[in-house]
C-alpha positions in Angstrom: 188.1 58.7 81.5 185.2 56.3 81.6 186.2 52.9 79.9 183.9 49.9 79.0 185.6 46.7 79.7 184.2 43.6 78.1 183.8 40.3 80.0 182.0 37.2 80.4 180.3 36.1 83.7 183.4 33.7 84.6 185.6 36.6 83.8 183.9 39.2 86.0 184.0 36.8 88.7 187.8 36.5 88.8 187.8 40.1 88.6 185.6 40.4 91.5 187.8 37.6 93.4 190.9 39.6 92.7 189.8 43.1 93.3 190.5 44.4 90.1 189.8 44.2 86.1 192.8 43.2 84.2 194.3 45.6 81.7 193.6 45.1 78.0 191.1 46.3 75.1 188.1 48.4 76.0 185.8 51.1 74.5 185.5 54.7 75.5 184.3 58.1 73.9 187.2 58.6 71.8 188.0 61.1 68.9 186.8 58.7 66.2 183.6 57.8 68.1 182.9 61.6 68.6 183.3 62.3 64.8 181.1 59.4 63.8 178.4 60.6 66.0 178.6 64.5 65.4 175.2 65.1 66.6 175.3 62.8 69.6 175.4 64.4 73.3 177.8 62.9 75.8 175.0 60.4 77.1 174.4 59.2 73.5 178.2 58.7 72.8 178.6 56.7 76.0 175.9 54.4 75.2 177.7 53.8 71.7 180.9 53.0 73.6 178.8 50.6 75.6 177.3 49.0 72.8 180.8 48.6 71.1 182.1 47.1 74.3 179.0 44.6 74.5 180.2 43.5 70.9 183.6 42.9 72.1 181.9 40.7 75.0 180.0 38.7 72.1 183.3 38.0 70.5 184.6 36.7 73.9 181.8 34.5 74.3 182.3 33.1 70.7 185.7 32.1 71.8 184.3 30.2 75.0 181.8 28.0 73.8 181.1 26.3 77.3 180.6 29.9 78.9 177.1 31.0 79.8 175.8 33.1 77.1 175.4 36.6 78.7 177.4 39.6 77.6 179.0 41.7 80.4 180.5 44.9 80.1 182.2 46.8 83.4 182.2 50.6 83.2 185.2 52.0 85.3 187.0 55.4 85.5 190.7 54.9 84.8 193.3 57.8 84.6 193.9 59.1 81.2 197.4 58.2 81.3 196.4 54.6 81.6 194.5 55.0 78.3 195.7 54.6 74.7 193.2 55.5 71.9 193.1 52.9 69.2 190.0 53.6 67.3 190.1 50.6 65.1 187.2 49.6 65.6 185.7 52.9 66.5 185.7 53.6 69.9 188.1 51.2 71.1 191.0 51.8 73.6 194.0 49.9 75.1 193.8 50.2 79.3 197.4 49.7 80.2 197.1 49.1 84.0 194.8 47.0 85.9 191.6 48.7 87.2 191.0 48.4 90.9 187.4 48.0 92.0 187.5 51.1 93.9 187.3 52.5 90.1 184.4 50.3 89.0 181.1 52.5 88.4 178.8 49.9 87.2 178.3 46.7 85.3 175.8 45.9 82.2 174.8 42.3 81.8 172.4 40.5 79.6 169.3 39.5 81.3 168.9 35.6 81.5 166.3 35.6 79.0 168.8 36.9 76.3 170.5 33.5 76.4 169.0 32.2 73.1 169.6 35.5 71.2 173.2 36.0 72.5 174.3 32.4 71.9 172.8 32.4 68.3 174.8 35.7 67.6 178.1 34.2 69.1 177.7 31.2 67.0 177.1 33.4 64.0 179.8 35.9 64.2 182.0 34.3 61.7 179.5 34.0 59.1 178.3 37.6 59.7 181.9 38.9 58.9 182.0 36.6 55.9 178.7 38.7 54.7 175.9 35.8 55.4 172.9 38.0 55.9 171.1 35.5 58.1 174.2 35.4 60.4 174.2 39.2 60.3 170.6 39.3 61.3 171.3 37.0 64.3 174.3 39.4 65.4 172.1 42.4 64.8 169.4 40.8 67.0 171.9 40.7 70.0 173.1 44.0 69.4 169.4 45.2 69.8 168.9 43.4 73.1 169.5 45.8 75.8 171.8 45.1 78.9 170.6 45.4 82.3 172.2 47.9 84.6 174.0 46.7 88.0 175.4 48.7 90.7 178.7 47.6 91.9 177.3 46.7 95.2 174.9 44.1 93.3 177.8 42.0 91.9 177.9 39.5 94.5 174.1 38.9 93.8 174.6 38.7 90.3 177.4 36.3 90.5 175.7 33.9 92.9 
């Protein structure tokens, strides 16, 4: 199963150094996601799962004020037996085992230019959850910012 693991740049660096991504919450094309996007093909569903993981990455950034404000999503292939569907929020899964780097497919990362938008969104998450329209706008603006795609072989250059 293809999963999308949310991260930050320091977390990704630790995974690269350790040769594996830690187990934990991720996203994937789940039954709940399929039902929500009934008309979507697999590519659209995977994109929705990636975007959900980017939102989870934003939550990680909100909890780590000193970290560079770039969302990170690691795409990886894991055994179905290592994944439990949670679907709350929609598309979320629990990955029960560490994911070795040999199973990593690619990494999605914000461009350096997205720093201001992502930083504002990370700061605004609490307000958005409380119903503040301006805060929700800031989070929506980050959600609309596309992540850049990197091959696994490009990780050393990305992390330099």
